[in-house]
Backbone as numpy.savetxt, mean C-alpha at the origin, in Angstrom:
# Nx Ny Nz CAx CAy CAz Cx Cy Cz
-2.97 20.95 -2.45 -3.60 20.64 -3.74 -3.82 19.14 -3.84
-5.06 18.71 -4.00 -5.28 17.26 -4.07 -6.63 16.95 -4.68
-6.73 15.77 -5.27 -8.02 15.21 -5.66 -8.14 13.87 -4.97
-9.36 13.28 -4.92 -9.52 12.05 -4.14 -10.27 10.97 -4.89
-10.33 10.40 -4.59 -11.13 9.24 -4.88 -10.97 8.23 -3.72
5.84 -13.04 -6.49 4.70 -12.87 -5.91 3.73 -13.98 -5.94
2.72 -13.45 -5.36 1.85 -14.51 -4.95 0.51 -14.32 -5.62
0.55 -14.13 -6.89 -0.67 -13.99 -7.65 -0.38 -14.42 -9.08
-1.44 -14.85 -9.76 -1.22 -15.27 -11.14 -1.46 -14.10 -12.09
-1.20 -14.35 -13.37 -1.25 -13.26 -14.36 -2.65 -12.66 -14.45
-3.69 -13.48 -14.28 -5.06 -12.97 -14.36 -5.33 -11.97 -13.24
-4.87 -12.30 -12.03 -5.11 -11.42 -10.89 -4.38 -10.10 -11.03
-3.26 -10.10 -11.74 -2.49 -8.87 -11.87 -3.08 -7.93 -12.91
-4.04 -8.40 -13.69 -4.54 -7.58 -14.78 -5.81 -6.84 -14.39
-6.00 -5.69 -15.03 -7.24 -4.97 -14.81 -8.28 -5.41 -15.83
-9.41 -4.73 -15.83 -10.48 -5.13 -16.73 -10.15 -4.96 -18.19
-9.07 -4.25 -18.49 -8.69 -4.03 -19.88 -7.54 -4.94 -20.30
-7.21 -5.92 -19.44 -6.24 -6.93 -19.81 -4.79 -6.50 -19.69
-4.51 -5.42 -18.98 -3.14 -4.95 -18.85 -2.66 -5.15 -17.43
-1.44 -5.67 -17.28 -0.89 -5.90 -15.95 -0.69 -4.59 -15.21
-0.74 -4.65 -13.90 -0.49 -3.47 -13.08 0.92 -2.93 -13.37
1.04 -1.61 -13.39 2.35 -1.02 -13.68 2.44 0.38 -13.10
3.64 0.93 -13.15 3.93 2.25 -12.61 4.81 3.01 -13.59
4.59 4.32 -13.68 5.48 5.15 -14.49 6.09 6.24 -13.62
7.33 6.54 -13.91 8.06 7.65 -13.28 8.39 8.65 -14.38
8.10 9.91 -14.14 8.22 10.89 -15.22 8.65 12.25 -14.68
9.02 13.13 -15.61 9.24 14.53 -15.29 8.37 15.36 -16.23
8.24 16.65 -15.91 7.46 17.55 -16.77 7.98 18.97 -16.58
7.54 19.83 -17.46 7.92 21.24 -17.43 9.44 21.41 -17.36
10.12 20.66 -18.21 11.57 20.80 -18.29 12.30 20.37 -17.03
11.74 19.39 -16.31 12.39 18.90 -15.10 12.00 19.63 -13.84
11.10 20.60 -13.93 10.68 21.34 -12.74 9.58 20.63 -11.95
9.07 19.53 -12.52 8.06 18.72 -11.87 8.46 17.26 -12.02
8.31 16.48 -10.94 8.47 15.04 -11.09 7.15 14.38 -10.75
6.88 13.27 -11.42 5.57 12.65 -11.28 5.69 11.13 -11.24
4.74 10.53 -10.53 4.61 9.08 -10.46 3.14 8.76 -10.67
2.87 7.69 -11.37 1.49 7.24 -11.53 1.47 5.72 -11.49
0.43 5.16 -10.91 0.36 3.70 -10.78 -1.04 3.20 -11.08
-1.08 2.06 -11.72 -2.32 1.29 -11.88 -2.17 0.06 -11.01
-3.02 -0.09 -10.02 -2.89 -1.18 -9.05 -4.16 -1.99 -8.91
-4.94 -2.05 -9.97 -6.24 -2.73 -9.94 -6.12 -4.18 -9.52
-5.19 -4.91 -10.14 -5.03 -6.32 -9.82 -4.56 -6.54 -8.40
-3.65 -5.70 -7.93 -3.15 -5.82 -6.57 -4.26 -5.57 -5.56
-5.03 -4.51 -5.78 -6.14 -4.20 -4.88 -7.14 -5.35 -4.85
-7.39 -5.95 -6.01 -8.30 -7.08 -6.07 -7.75 -8.30 -5.36
-6.46 -8.53 -5.49 -5.82 -9.65 -4.81 -5.90 -9.49 -3.29
-5.62 -8.29 -2.80 -5.70 -8.06 -1.36 -7.13 -8.16 -0.85
-8.08 -7.69 -1.65 -9.49 -7.81 -1.26 -9.89 -9.27 -1.14
-9.41 -10.08 -2.07 -9.73 -11.52 -2.04 -9.08 -12.19 -0.83
-7.81 -11.88 -0.60 -7.09 -12.53 0.50 -7.65 -12.15 1.87
-8.05 -10.89 2.03 -8.50 -10.42 3.34 -10.02 -10.33 3.46
-10.75 -10.69 2.39 -12.22 -10.65 2.42 -12.73 -9.29 2.90
-12.19 -8.23 2.33 -12.56 -6.89 2.75 -13.92 -6.46 2.21
-14.59 -5.61 2.96 -15.80 -4.96 2.46 -15.38 -3.91 1.42
-16.32 -3.40 0.62 -15.95 -2.36 -0.35 -15.24 -1.16 0.28
-15.69 -0.71 1.45 -15.06 0.44 2.09 -13.63 0.12 2.51
-13.43 -1.05 3.10 -12.08 -1.45 3.50 -11.19 -1.67 2.29
-11.77 -2.21 1.22 -11.02 -2.40 -0.03 -10.51 -1.06 -0.55
-11.38 -0.04 -0.51 -11.00 1.28 -1.00 -9.90 1.89 -0.14
-10.04 1.78 1.17 -9.04 2.36 2.08 -7.68 1.68 1.90
-7.68 0.36 1.86 -6.42 -0.37 1.69 -5.85 -0.13 0.31
-6.70 -0.15 -0.72 -6.24 0.06 -2.09 -5.61 1.43 -2.30
-6.20 2.46 -1.72 -5.61 3.81 -1.84 -4.23 3.86 -1.18
-4.12 3.24 0.00 -2.84 3.26 0.71 -1.79 2.45 -0.05
-2.20 1.35 -0.64 -1.28 0.53 -1.44 -0.75 1.32 -2.64
-1.62 2.04 -3.31 -1.17 2.85 -4.45 -0.15 3.90 -4.02
-0.43 4.56 -2.88 0.54 5.54 -2.36 1.85 4.86 -2.02
1.77 3.69 -1.39 2.97 2.96 -1.02 3.82 2.56 -2.21
3.19 2.12 -3.28 3.92 1.74 -4.49 4.68 2.92 -5.08
4.01 4.07 -5.15 4.68 5.25 -5.71 5.78 5.77 -4.81
5.55 5.74 -3.51 6.59 6.17 -2.58 7.76 5.20 -2.57
7.47 3.92 -2.76 8.53 2.93 -2.86 9.43 3.20 -4.05
8.84 3.70 -5.13 9.62 3.99 -6.33 10.53 5.19 -6.13
10.33 5.95 -5.07 11.23 7.05 -4.75 12.49 6.56 -4.02
12.49 5.28 -3.64 13.63 4.70 -2.94 14.63 4.10 -3.92
15.71 3.55 -3.40 16.76 2.97 -4.24 17.16 1.60 -3.70
17.66 0.74 -4.59 18.24 -0.54 -4.19 17.33 -1.37 -3.32
17.84 -1.75 -2.15 17.08 -2.61 -1.23 16.34 -1.82 -0.17
16.22 -0.50 -0.34 15.48 0.30 0.62 13.99 -0.06 0.58
13.33 0.09 1.70 11.90 -0.22 1.77 11.23 0.73 2.74
9.91 0.75 2.70 9.17 1.62 3.62 7.92 0.93 4.12
7.46 1.40 5.27 6.21 0.93 5.85 5.34 2.15 6.13
4.09 2.07 5.69 3.10 3.12 5.96 2.12 2.57 7.00
1.86 3.37 8.02 0.85 3.03 9.01 -0.15 4.18 9.09
-1.41 3.86 8.88 -2.47 4.85 9.00 -3.29 4.50 10.23
-3.23 5.37 11.23 -3.95 5.14 12.48 -4.83 6.35 12.75
-6.03 6.33 12.18 -6.91 7.48 12.26 -7.96 7.41 13.34
-7.98 6.32 14.11 -8.95 6.20 15.18 -10.33 5.74 14.75
-10.50 5.41 13.46 -11.80 4.96 12.97 -12.00 3.47 13.13
-13.19 2.96 12.77 -13.51 1.55 12.98 -12.68 0.57 12.17
-12.01 1.04 11.12 -11.17 0.13 10.34 -9.90 -0.25 11.09
-9.59 0.52 12.13 -8.36 0.27 12.87 -7.15 0.76 12.09
-6.08 0.01 12.16 -4.83 0.40 11.51 -4.77 -0.14 10.08
-4.24 0.68 9.18 -3.89 0.22 7.82 -2.38 0.16 7.76
-1.84 -0.97 7.32 -0.39 -1.13 7.22 -0.04 -1.57 5.80
0.90 -0.87 5.19 1.37 -1.20 3.84 2.89 -1.21 3.84
3.45 -2.23 3.25 4.90 -2.42 3.11 5.23 -2.35 1.63
6.22 -1.56 1.22 6.58 -1.45 -0.20 8.09 -1.27 -0.33
8.61 -1.57 -1.52 10.04 -1.38 -1.75 10.30 -0.77 -3.11
11.58 -0.61 -3.43 11.96 0.05 -4.67 11.78 -0.83 -5.90
11.47 -2.12 -5.69 11.31 -3.06 -6.80 9.86 -3.21 -7.26
8.97 -2.37 -6.73 7.57 -2.44 -7.14 6.79 -3.53 -6.45
7.28 -4.01 -5.32 6.58 -5.05 -4.56 5.86 -4.42 -3.37
4.67 -4.92 -3.08 3.86 -4.33 -2.02 3.02 -5.40 -1.35
2.71 -5.17 -0.10 1.78 -6.01 0.65 1.08 -5.12 1.67
-0.06 -5.56 2.21 -0.75 -4.71 3.15 -1.95 -5.38 3.78
-2.46 -4.77 4.85 -3.65 -5.29 5.52 -4.32 -4.18 6.31
-5.55 -4.43 6.71 -6.27 -3.55 7.64 -6.65 -4.38 8.86
-6.73 -3.73 10.01 -7.07 -4.46 11.23 -8.46 -5.08 11.16
-9.41 -4.31 10.65 -10.81 -4.76 10.63 -11.35 -4.76 9.20
-11.12 -5.84 8.45 -11.52 -5.87 7.03 -13.03 -5.93 6.81
-13.79 -6.17 7.86 -15.24 -6.32 7.70 -16.01 -5.04 8.01
-15.29 -3.91 8.17 -15.97 -2.63 8.41 -16.85 -2.27 7.22
-18.11 -1.99 7.49 -19.05 -1.67 6.41 -19.87 -0.46 6.84
-19.74 0.64 6.11 -20.44 1.88 6.46 -21.37 2.29 5.33
-22.42 3.05 5.64 -23.27 3.60 4.57 -22.45 4.54 3.69
-22.93 4.79 2.48 -22.27 5.74 1.60 -22.25 7.11 2.25
-21.26 7.91 1.89 -21.17 9.25 2.49 -22.17 10.21 1.85
-22.09 11.48 2.20 -23.08 12.48 1.78 -23.14 12.66 0.27
-22.04 12.35 -0.44 -22.03 12.52 -1.89 -22.17 11.18 -2.61
-22.60 10.15 -1.87 -22.88 8.86 -2.49 -21.66 8.01 -2.78
-20.53 8.30 -2.12 -19.30 7.54 -2.33 -19.01 6.66 -1.12
-18.10 5.70 -1.28 -17.67 4.88 -0.16 -17.08 5.78 0.93
-17.49 5.56 2.16 -17.10 6.44 3.25 -15.75 6.03 3.83
-14.70 6.26 3.06 -13.35 5.91 3.51 -12.96 6.74 4.73
-13.27 8.03 4.71 -12.93 8.89 5.84 -13.60 8.42 7.12
-14.85 7.99 7.01 -15.56 7.48 8.19 -14.92 6.22 8.73
-14.41 5.37 7.84 -13.76 4.13 8.27 -12.38 4.40 8.86
-11.63 5.29 8.21 -10.26 5.59 8.66 -10.27 6.43 9.93
-11.12 7.44 9.98 -11.16 8.35 11.11 -10.22 9.53 10.90
-10.36 10.54 11.72 -9.53 11.75 11.62 -8.86 12.10 12.93
-8.84 11.16 13.85 -8.24 11.40 15.16 -7.01 10.50 15.31
-5.94 10.88 14.62 -4.74 10.05 14.67 -3.67 10.56 13.73
-2.80 9.65 13.33 -1.61 10.04 12.56 -1.35 9.10 11.39
-0.69 9.65 10.39 -0.12 8.89 9.27 1.38 8.79 9.53
1.88 7.57 9.57 3.30 7.33 9.84 3.97 6.73 8.61
5.18 7.16 8.33 6.00 6.56 7.27 7.36 6.22 7.86
7.71 4.94 7.80 9.00 4.47 8.32 9.80 3.95 7.13
10.98 4.52 6.90 11.82 4.12 5.77 13.08 3.43 6.27
13.31 2.22 5.76 14.55 1.50 6.03 15.51 1.82 4.89
16.45 2.71 5.16 17.38 3.19 4.15 18.76 2.55 4.29
18.82 1.47 5.08 20.10 0.79 5.27 21.01 1.46 6.28
20.48 2.42 7.01 21.26 3.12 8.03 21.04 2.46 9.39
21.74 2.95 10.38 21.61 2.35 11.71 20.19 2.47 12.24
19.60 3.61 12.03 18.23 3.85 12.48 17.35 4.19 11.28
16.11 3.68 11.24 15.22 4.02 10.14 14.75 5.47 10.23
14.40 6.04 9.06 13.79 7.37 9.03 12.33 7.23 9.44
11.86 8.10 10.30 10.46 8.08 10.73 9.84 9.45 10.54
8.74 9.51 9.82 8.01 10.75 9.64 6.55 10.53 10.00
5.90 11.55 10.51 4.49 11.42 10.86 3.80 12.76 10.76
2.52 12.73 10.42 1.69 13.93 10.39 0.30 13.56 10.88
-0.43 14.51 11.42 -1.82 14.24 11.81 -2.67 13.91 10.59
-3.64 13.05 10.78 -4.63 12.79 9.73 -5.47 14.05 9.56
-5.58 14.55 8.33 -6.31 15.80 8.11 -7.70 15.58 7.51
-7.91 14.45 6.82 -9.24 14.24 6.24 -9.72 12.79 6.33
-8.81 11.85 6.38 -9.18 10.44 6.37 -9.46 9.89 4.99
-9.49 10.78 3.98 -9.71 10.32 2.61 -8.42 9.80 1.98
-7.30 10.04 2.64 -5.96 9.53 2.33 -5.21 10.32 1.28
-5.84 10.71 0.19 -5.14 11.55 -0.78 -4.67 12.84 -0.14
-5.57 13.52 0.56 -5.22 14.75 1.27 -4.19 14.50 2.36
-4.28 13.34 2.99 -3.37 13.03 4.09 -1.95 12.81 3.59
-1.79 12.14 2.45 -0.45 11.98 1.88 0.08 13.31 1.32
-0.81 14.13 0.79 -0.40 15.47 0.35 0.17 16.25 1.52
-0.51 16.19 2.65 -0.06 16.89 3.86 1.27 16.32 4.36
1.40 14.99 4.27 2.66 14.35 4.69 3.84 14.89 3.89
3.71 14.93 2.56 4.82 15.40 1.73 5.15 16.85 2.04
4.12 17.66 2.26 4.35 19.08 2.51 5.04 19.32 3.85
4.59 18.61 4.88 5.08 18.88 6.23 6.30 18.05 6.61
6.30 16.76 6.24 7.37 15.89 6.69 8.56 15.87 5.74
8.30 16.04 4.44 9.38 16.01 3.46 9.58 17.35 2.76
8.81 18.35 3.15 8.94 19.72 2.62 8.92 19.74 1.09
8.05 18.93 0.51 7.92 18.87 -0.94 6.46 19.13 -1.33
6.14 20.29 -1.90 4.76 20.55 -2.34 4.34 19.48 -3.35
3.23 18.82 -3.06 2.82 17.68 -3.87 1.32 17.66 -4.11
0.94 17.00 -5.17 -0.46 16.73 -5.48 -0.61 15.22 -5.45
-1.48 14.70 -4.59 -1.67 13.26 -4.48 -3.12 12.92 -4.80
-3.33 12.08 -5.79 -4.67 11.63 -6.16 -4.71 10.11 -6.06
-5.69 9.58 -5.36 -5.81 8.14 -5.15 -7.26 7.73 -5.36
-7.47 6.55 -5.90 -8.84 6.09 -6.09 -8.95 4.59 -6.23
-10.08 4.04 -5.79 -10.42 2.63 -5.97 -11.89 2.56 -6.33
-12.20 1.89 -7.43 -13.59 1.71 -7.86 -13.98 0.26 -7.63
-14.98 0.04 -6.76 -15.41 -1.30 -6.40 -16.77 -1.58 -7.04
-16.87 -2.72 -7.71 -18.11 -3.10 -8.37 -19.14 -3.63 -7.36
-20.36 -3.81 -7.82 -21.44 -4.30 -6.96 -21.11 -5.66 -6.38
-20.40 -6.49 -7.16 -20.03 -7.83 -6.67 -18.78 -7.82 -5.80
-18.31 -6.62 -5.43 -17.15 -6.40 -4.56 -15.81 -6.60 -5.25
-15.82 -6.86 -6.55 -14.56 -6.94 -7.28 -14.04 -5.53 -7.52
-12.75 -5.41 -7.76 -12.14 -4.10 -7.99 -12.11 -3.83 -9.49
-12.81 -2.79 -9.92 -12.84 -2.42 -11.33 -11.66 -1.55 -11.73
-11.20 -0.72 -10.82 -10.07 0.17 -11.12 -9.45 0.64 -9.82
-8.12 0.75 -9.81 -7.42 1.28 -8.64 -6.11 1.88 -9.11
-5.72 2.98 -8.48 -4.46 3.60 -8.85 -4.38 5.01 -8.32
-3.45 5.77 -8.88 -3.29 7.14 -8.45 -2.07 7.79 -9.06
-1.85 9.03 -8.68 -0.63 9.71 -9.12 -0.15 10.67 -8.04
1.14 10.94 -8.08 1.77 11.95 -7.23 2.53 12.90 -8.14
2.23 14.17 -8.05 2.95 15.20 -8.79 3.66 16.08 -7.78
4.96 16.23 -7.91 5.75 17.00 -6.96 6.39 18.20 -7.63
6.21 19.36 -7.02 6.72 20.61 -7.57 8.13 20.86 -7.05
9.07 21.01 -7.96 10.47 21.22 -7.60 10.82 22.71 -7.72
11.95 23.10 -7.16 12.34 24.51 -7.27 12.38 24.99 -8.71
11.88 26.19 -8.95 11.89 26.76 -10.29 10.53 26.81 -10.95
9.54 26.15 -10.37 8.18 26.19 -10.94 7.59 27.58 -10.69
7.07 28.20 -11.73 6.52 29.55 -11.59 5.09 29.50 -11.07
4.63 30.61 -10.55 3.25 30.72 -10.08 2.27 30.47 -11.22
2.62 30.93 -12.40 1.76 30.73 -13.57 1.63 29.24 -13.89
2.74 28.52 -13.80 2.70 27.07 -14.07 1.91 26.34 -13.00
2.05 26.77 -11.75 1.27 26.16 -10.67 -0.22 26.41 -10.89
-0.57 27.63 -11.27 -1.98 27.97 -11.52 -2.54 27.10 -12.64
-1.74 26.86 -13.67 -2.21 26.04 -14.80 -2.44 24.60 -14.35
-1.53 24.06 -13.54 -1.70 22.70 -13.02 -2.96 22.60 -12.19
-3.17 23.59 -11.31 -4.35 23.57 -10.45 -5.63 23.68 -11.26
-5.61 24.49 -12.31 -6.78 24.65 -13.17 -7.12 23.34 -13.87
-6.11 22.68 -14.40 -6.34 21.42 -15.10 -6.79 20.34 -14.13
-6.24 20.39 -12.92 -6.60 19.42 -11.90 -8.07 19.54 -11.51
-8.54 20.77 -11.39 -9.92 21.00 -10.96 -10.93 20.55 -12.00
-10.51 20.48 -13.27 -11.45 20.11 -14.32 -11.33 18.68 -14.80
-10.40 17.92 -14.25 -10.17 16.57 -14.76 -11.09 15.55 -14.11
-11.22 14.41 -14.76 -11.98 13.30 -14.21 -11.24 12.69 -13.03
-11.96 11.85 -12.27 -11.31 11.15 -11.16 -10.33 10.11 -11.70
-9.40 9.71 -10.86 -8.43 8.68 -11.21 -9.13 7.41 -11.67
-10.13 6.98 -10.90 -10.80 5.72 -11.24 -11.61 5.83 -12.53
-12.20 6.99 -12.78 -12.95 7.16 -14.03 -12.02 7.05 -15.23
-10.84 7.63 -15.13 -9.88 7.54 -16.23 -9.37 6.11 -16.42
-9.02 5.44 -15.33 -8.53 4.07 -15.45 -9.62 3.14 -15.97
-10.83 3.32 -15.48 -11.94 2.47 -15.92 -12.26 2.70 -17.39
-11.97 3.91 -17.87 -12.20 4.22 -19.29 -11.04 3.75 -20.17
-10.01 3.18 -19.55 -8.90 2.64 -20.33 -7.74 3.59 -20.55
-7.71 4.70 -19.81 -6.59 5.62 -19.95 -5.28 4.93 -19.54
-4.22 5.17 -20.27 -2.90 4.75 -19.82 -2.44 5.73 -18.75
-1.44 5.33 -17.98 -0.91 6.24 -16.97 -0.27 7.47 -17.60
0.35 7.26 -18.75 0.96 8.37 -19.47 -0.10 9.40 -19.87
-1.23 8.93 -20.36 -2.31 9.84 -20.75 -2.90 10.53 -19.52
-2.99 9.79 -18.42 -3.53 10.38 -17.19 -2.65 11.52 -16.71
-1.34 11.34 -16.73 -0.44 12.42 -16.32 -0.52 13.60 -17.28
-0.73 13.30 -18.56 -0.83 14.37 -19.55 -2.08 15.23 -19.35
-3.06 14.68 -18.63 -4.25 15.47 -18.30 -3.91 16.58 -17.30
-2.86 16.35 -16.51 -2.49 17.31 -15.46 -1.33 18.19 -15.88
-0.38 17.62 -16.63 0.90 18.29 -16.86 1.19 18.47 -18.34
1.92 19.51 -18.65 2.45 19.73 -20.00 3.83 19.10 -20.11
4.17 18.70 -21.31 5.56 18.29 -21.58 6.01 17.14 -20.68
5.19 16.07 -20.61 5.52 14.91 -19.77 6.57 14.05 -20.47
7.62 13.73 -19.75 8.68 12.85 -20.27 8.79 11.64 -19.35
8.43 10.46 -19.86 8.45 9.24 -19.06 9.88 8.71 -18.96
10.34 8.55 -17.74 11.69 8.06 -17.49 11.74 6.54 -17.30
10.65 5.98 -16.78 10.63 4.55 -16.48 9.20 4.04 -16.47
9.03 2.83 -16.98 7.73 2.14 -16.93 8.01 0.74 -16.41
7.48 0.40 -15.25 7.84 -0.88 -14.63 6.62 -1.57 -14.04
6.69 -2.89 -13.95 5.61 -3.69 -13.39 5.60 -3.56 -11.87
4.42 -3.59 -11.29 4.27 -3.65 -9.84 3.45 -4.88 -9.49
3.64 -5.39 -8.28 2.96 -6.64 -7.94 2.82 -6.80 -6.43
1.84 -7.59 -6.05 1.71 -8.01 -4.66 2.77 -9.06 -4.38
3.48 -8.90 -3.28 4.50 -9.87 -2.90 4.67 -9.85 -1.40
4.41 -10.97 -0.76 4.61 -11.06 0.69 5.96 -11.72 0.96
6.58 -11.33 2.06 7.89 -11.87 2.42 7.79 -13.03 3.39
6.58 -13.44 3.74 6.45 -14.55 4.68 6.80 -15.87 3.99
7.17 -16.87 4.78 7.46 -18.21 4.29 7.39 -19.17 5.47
7.30 -20.44 5.18 7.27 -21.42 6.27 8.56 -21.35 7.09
9.67 -21.12 6.40 10.96 -21.05 7.11 10.97 -19.89 8.09
10.45 -18.73 7.68 10.39 -17.58 8.58 9.51 -17.87 9.79
8.38 -18.54 9.55 7.47 -18.86 10.64 8.14 -19.86 11.59
8.87 -20.82 11.03 9.59 -21.78 11.89 10.59 -21.06 12.79
11.28 -20.06 12.23 12.24 -19.31 13.05 11.53 -18.54 14.16
10.35 -18.02 13.84 9.58 -17.30 14.86 9.14 -18.24 15.97
8.65 -19.41 15.60 8.23 -20.38 16.61 9.41 -20.84 17.45
10.53 -21.08 16.80 11.72 -21.52 17.52 12.16 -20.47 18.53
12.00 -19.19 18.17 12.41 -18.11 19.07 11.58 -18.08 20.35
10.42 -18.75 20.36 9.61 -18.80 21.57 10.30 -19.60 22.67
11.16 -20.54 22.28 11.88 -21.35 23.25 11.21 -22.69 23.51
11.99 -23.59 24.08 11.53 -24.97 24.31 10.31 -25.03 25.21
10.31 -24.26 26.29 9.20 -24.33 27.24 7.89 -23.89 26.62
7.92 -22.80 25.84 6.70 -22.31 25.20 6.17 -23.33 24.18
7.06 -23.90 23.41 6.63 -24.90 22.42 6.09 -26.15 23.10
6.69 -26.54 24.20 6.20 -27.70 24.94 4.81 -27.42 25.49
4.59 -26.20 25.99 3.27 -25.82 26.49 2.24 -25.85 25.36
2.66 -25.41 24.18 1.78 -25.42 23.01 1.36 -26.84 22.67
2.32 -27.75 22.75 2.02 -29.17 22.49 1.03 -29.70 23.51
1.24 -29.37 24.77 0.39 -29.88 25.84 -1.04 -29.34 25.72
-1.15 -28.06 25.39 -2.48 -27.42 25.35 -3.25 -27.72 24.08
-2.58 -27.64 22.92 -3.29 -27.75 21.65 -2.82 -28.92 20.77
-1.58 -29.32 20.93 -1.08 -30.42 20.12 -0.70 -30.02 18.70
-0.93 -28.78 18.37 -0.63 -28.29 17.03 -0.61 -26.76 17.07
-0.25 -26.14 15.95 -0.25 -24.67 15.88 -0.60 -24.22 14.47
-1.26 -23.09 14.39 -1.54 -22.43 13.11 -1.09 -20.99 13.23
-0.25 -20.58 12.30 0.24 -19.20 12.27 -0.24 -18.55 10.98
-0.94 -17.42 11.10 -1.50 -16.73 9.94 -0.76 -15.41 9.74
-0.28 -15.17 8.51 0.42 -13.94 8.19 -0.58 -12.79 8.09
-0.31 -11.69 8.79 -1.18 -10.52 8.73 -1.28 -9.97 7.30
-0.16 -9.97 6.60 -0.09 -9.27 5.31 -0.79 -10.03 4.17
-0.68 -11.34 4.15 -1.23 -12.08 3.01 -2.31 -13.08 3.41
-2.54 -13.25 4.72 -3.55 -14.15 5.24 -3.25 -15.62 4.95
-2.01 -15.90 4.62 -1.59 -17.28 4.41 -1.49 -17.98 5.76
-2.06 -19.19 5.85 -2.02 -19.95 7.11 -0.98 -21.06 7.02
-0.12 -21.12 8.02 0.92 -22.15 8.10 0.56 -23.13 9.22
0.42 -24.40 8.87 0.01 -25.42 9.82 1.23 -26.18 10.36
1.27 -26.35 11.67 2.32 -27.13 12.32 1.67 -28.20 13.19
1.83 -29.44 12.76 1.26 -30.55 13.52 2.21 -30.95 14.65
1.79 -31.94 15.43 2.56 -32.35 16.59 4.00 -32.71 16.22
4.16 -33.47 15.12 5.50 -33.87 14.71 6.37 -32.68 14.32
5.76 -31.67 13.70 6.52 -30.47 13.32 7.02 -29.73 14.55
6.16 -29.61 15.55 6.55 -28.88 16.76 7.62 -29.65 17.51
7.49 -30.98 17.56 8.52 -31.78 18.24 9.86 -31.64 17.53
9.82 -31.52 16.20 11.06 -31.34 15.44 11.71 -30.00 15.78
10.90 -28.96 15.96 11.44 -27.65 16.35 12.06 -27.72 17.74
11.42 -28.44 18.65 11.97 -28.59 20.00 13.31 -29.33 19.95
13.39 -30.37 19.11 14.64 -31.11 18.97 15.75 -30.21 18.44
15.38 -29.33 17.48 16.40 -28.44 16.92 16.92 -27.47 17.96
16.06 -27.02 18.86 16.49 -26.13 19.94 17.45 -26.86 20.87
17.10 -28.09 21.21 17.96 -28.89 22.10 19.31 -29.16 21.46
19.31 -29.47 20.16 20.55 -29.76 19.45 21.47 -28.54 19.42
20.88 -27.37 19.18 21.68 -26.15 19.17 22.25 -25.85 20.55
21.43 -26.14 21.58 21.91 -25.94 22.93 23.07 -26.85 23.26
23.03 -28.09 22.77 24.11 -29.05 23.01 25.39 -28.61 22.32
25.25 -28.07 21.11 26.42 -27.62 20.35 27.11 -26.46 21.09
26.31 -25.52 21.63 26.88 -24.37 22.33 27.60 -24.80 23.60
27.05 -25.84 24.26 27.69 -26.33 25.48 29.04 -26.95 25.16
């Protein structure tokens, strides 16, 4: 069952209706259904700006980010997850990192992929993602080994693919709806989605009613663009919605100059010396946020000195 579609300032976090991106966690039907819904318009716009994505790439990344935010809310404490979408299409890999605190970051391998509209006049996300590959979810739960789940890509539209993931990898019947609305000027007008999960005890009659309401409802982006709250959006699908939590979500990258320095230092003295000889400087760009870190000759020499000093101390 499915339908389809920090490092930022307050303006970037807001949608066209002036409300910051947020997420709700809820139950319905007396606890027999759990639901998550997210508005991620500002985040999708921020990522589009940072990565200079085409509308199709913006939609693919934005849909995956929305799924990641909701799945992150299913975690606890310092747990985090990484989603990798490798469908074999021209967009390459989509990678999204999210945690239980509502923080997310992400990128696509080929942000400049631009395809004609599909047969129904929509952005051809499936054509960009491809259908010859897998959706991977890696969860860091603080255990010795991370949890790894994967399923074949079934449509490339992503909503259906996450629905299939929950059914096959987590054995949880779910409804996943994702959408991104991109304006003519390539700005993001609306982005978000919802996940509805059926728990033990849901009757066939209740499932039929959910499916009936789902088939007649507007798209996620149409509702968000019209100013629907997430609570109202869930009420379009479910009876007796009880909101348990309403929290802010945001783009947040974990990169820093200190982390990059540690990475460069790990290359070793010889590699850094070769870098000095060949280029005299270095630029390291973060995949997730596209932030560029510049290291001039003096910076690299300082890193080499630190390696030598540590070596002397160990001796």
